[in-house]
C-alpha positions in Angstrom: -58.5 53.6 -56.9 -57.4 50.2 -58.1 -54.2 49.9 -60.1 -53.6 47.0 -62.5 -50.1 45.7 -63.1 -49.2 45.8 -66.8 -49.2 42.4 -68.5 -45.5 41.9 -69.5 -45.4 38.2 -70.1 -46.6 38.1 -73.7 -43.7 40.4 -74.7 -41.2 38.4 -72.6 -42.5 35.2 -74.1 -42.1 36.5 -77.7 -38.6 37.7 -76.9 -37.7 34.3 -75.4 -39.0 32.5 -78.5 -37.2 34.9 -80.8 -33.9 34.2 -79.0 -34.5 30.5 -79.0 -35.2 30.4 -82.7 -32.2 32.5 -83.5 -30.0 29.9 -81.8 -31.2 27.0 -84.0 -28.6 26.1 -86.6 -29.5 26.5 -90.3 -29.8 22.7 -90.7 -32.8 22.6 -88.3 -30.5 21.5 -85.4 -29.2 18.4 -87.1 -25.4 18.3 -87.4 -25.3 16.1 -90.5 -23.8 17.5 -93.7 -23.0 14.2 -95.6 -24.9 11.0 -96.3 -25.6 8.2 -98.7 -29.2 8.2 -100.0 -31.3 5.5 -98.4 -33.6 5.4 -101.4 -33.3 5.8 -105.2 -36.0 8.0 -106.8 -37.3 4.8 -108.5 -35.9 4.7 -112.0 -32.4 3.3 -111.7 -29.9 5.6 -113.3 -32.5 8.1 -114.3 -32.4 10.5 -111.3 -34.1 13.4 -113.1 -30.7 14.9 -114.0 -28.7 16.8 -111.5 -31.7 18.8 -110.4 -33.7 15.7 -109.6 -30.8 14.2 -107.7 -30.4 17.3 -105.7 -34.1 17.3 -104.9 -33.8 13.7 -103.7 -31.0 14.8 -101.3 -33.1 17.6 -100.1 -36.2 15.4 -99.5 -34.3 12.8 -97.6 -32.4 15.4 -95.5 -35.7 17.1 -94.7 -37.2 13.8 -93.5 -34.6 13.7 -90.7 -34.7 17.4 -89.7 -31.7 18.5 -91.8 -33.7 20.2 -94.6 -32.6 23.7 -93.7 -29.4 23.3 -95.6 -28.6 23.4 -99.4 -28.0 19.8 -100.4 -26.2 18.7 -103.5 -25.6 15.3 -105.1 -22.0 14.2 -105.6 -22.5 13.5 -109.3 -20.5 14.6 -112.5 -22.0 15.1 -115.9 -20.5 15.2 -119.4 -20.9 18.0 -122.0 -24.1 17.6 -123.9 -26.7 19.6 -125.8 -24.6 22.7 -125.6 -24.1 22.5 -121.9 -20.7 22.2 -120.3 -19.5 19.2 -118.3 -19.9 19.4 -114.5 -17.5 18.1 -111.9 -19.0 16.5 -108.8 -16.3 18.1 -106.6 -17.4 21.6 -107.7 -21.0 21.1 -106.6 -20.6 20.3 -102.9 -19.3 23.4 -101.2 -16.1 23.8 -99.2 -16.7 21.4 -96.2 -16.1 20.2 -93.6 -18.7 17.4 -93.7 -20.0 15.2 -90.9 -22.2 12.1 -91.0 -25.5 11.5 -89.2 -23.6 10.5 -86.1 -21.5 13.7 -86.1 -18.3 12.0 -87.3 -16.2 14.2 -89.6 -15.5 12.4 -92.9 -13.6 15.2 -94.6 -12.5 18.7 -93.7 -12.3 20.1 -97.3 -12.6 19.2 -101.0 -8.9 18.5 -101.1 -9.1 16.3 -98.0 -12.2 14.5 -99.4 -10.2 13.5 -102.5 -7.0 12.5 -100.6 -5.8 9.3 -99.0 -6.7 10.8 -95.7 -10.5 11.0 -96.4 -12.4 9.1 -93.7 -15.1 7.7 -95.9 -15.8 3.9 -95.4 -18.4 1.4 -94.4 -18.5 2.6 -90.7 -18.7 6.3 -91.6 -20.5 6.6 -95.0 -24.0 6.2 -93.5 -27.5 7.0 -94.8 -29.3 10.1 -93.7 -30.9 7.9 -91.0 -27.5 7.0 -89.6 -27.8 3.5 -90.9 -24.9 1.5 -92.4 -25.2 0.5 -96.1 -24.6 -3.3 -96.8 -21.2 -3.9 -98.5 -18.9 -6.5 -99.9 -19.2 -9.7 -98.0 -22.6 -9.0 -96.6 -25.6 -11.1 -97.4 -26.7 -8.4 -99.8 -24.1 -6.2 -101.4 -25.1 -2.6 -102.1 -21.7 -0.9 -102.0 -21.9 0.6 -105.6 -22.6 4.3 -105.2 -23.3 6.4 -108.4 -20.8 9.2 -109.0 -19.9 9.4 -112.8 -16.5 10.6 -111.7 -12.8 10.1 -111.7 -10.9 9.6 -108.4 -10.3 13.4 -108.2 -14.0 14.2 -108.5 -14.0 15.4 -112.1 -16.1 14.1 -115.0 -14.8 11.4 -117.3 -14.0 12.7 -120.8 -14.2 10.7 -124.0 -16.8 8.4 -125.4 -17.4 6.3 -122.3 -21.0 6.7 -121.0 -20.2 7.1 -117.4 -23.3 9.0 -116.2 -26.4 7.1 -117.5 -26.9 9.9 -120.1 -26.3 12.6 -117.4 -28.6 10.8 -115.0 -31.6 10.7 -117.3 -31.5 7.0 -118.5 -33.0 4.0 -116.8 -32.1 1.7 -119.7 -29.2 2.1 -122.0 -25.7 3.3 -121.0 -23.6 2.8 -117.9 -22.4 4.8 -114.9 -19.2 5.0 -112.9 -19.6 4.0 -109.3 -17.5 4.0 -106.2 -17.4 1.5 -103.3 -18.6 3.1 -100.2 -16.9 0.4 -98.1 -13.7 0.8 -100.0 -13.6 -3.0 -100.6 -13.8 -5.2 -103.7 -12.6 -8.3 -105.4 -8.9 -7.4 -105.0 -6.5 -4.9 -103.4 -6.3 -2.6 -106.4 -6.9 1.2 -106.1 -10.2 1.1 -108.0 -11.6 -1.6 -105.7 -10.8 0.6 -102.7 -12.1 3.8 -104.2 -15.1 5.5 -102.7 -15.9 7.4 -105.9 -14.4 5.7 -109.0 -14.3 1.9 -109.0 -16.0 0.5 -112.1 -18.8 0.9 -114.7 -22.2 -0.6 -114.2 -23.7 -3.1 -116.7 -26.5 -0.7 -117.5 -28.8 1.9 -116.1 -31.9 0.0 -115.1 -32.5 -0.9 -111.5 -31.8 -4.5 -112.2 -28.5 -3.6 -114.0 -27.4 -1.6 -111.0 -28.2 -4.4 -108.7 -26.2 -6.9 -110.8 -22.9 -5.3 -109.9 -23.7 -4.6 -106.3 -25.7 -1.4 -106.1 -29.1 0.0 -105.6 -28.9 3.4 -107.3 -27.7 5.2 -104.2 -25.5 8.3 -104.4 -23.7 10.7 -102.0 -25.2 13.9 -100.8 -23.3 16.8 -99.3 -24.4 20.1 -97.7 -23.0 22.8 -99.8 -23.5 25.6 -97.2 
């Protein structure tokens, strides 16, 4: 009588694959949890509202293998149409956050908005790990859309600081920060990563005129 050895390898292979998959981090294996968008959706300050901006963060993160996380744009909005204002700092989770090269830029929301935050030209990189041109470069793109005060909250009053809550590509203005923490002088606003000055408008050309390209910060909220 001939005996046949049971075929065990399919089960073993399945078990090995299951173990391997279970060890992959939720971000798809990519350590990044913070970046500056490498591309604007294409309509200047009109990002499609907060939902559209979040979707852009998710798309760009997915393009580099980090789409398994929940990405949020660091943007504030003002109260309008019966909806309450939104603070950028409340949208991004608890931290810590690291850039595409694994460098920690902040350990918590409080740290992010403190003098000890490690955001700057060398650390505030795109999702591809690329530096963004800043003040003094041939092309200056250091203006990053935030619509926020230095503490990460919305700007109250009549000032249009959010391009109509990120739905305008024409009229209005937006508050921006300097990702390189450098400007025309040594003042606190010039060195602020999230609250430096207003733009001249919300069109792509208006954003370029003050040193920007409609980029914004993205943080992994989980």
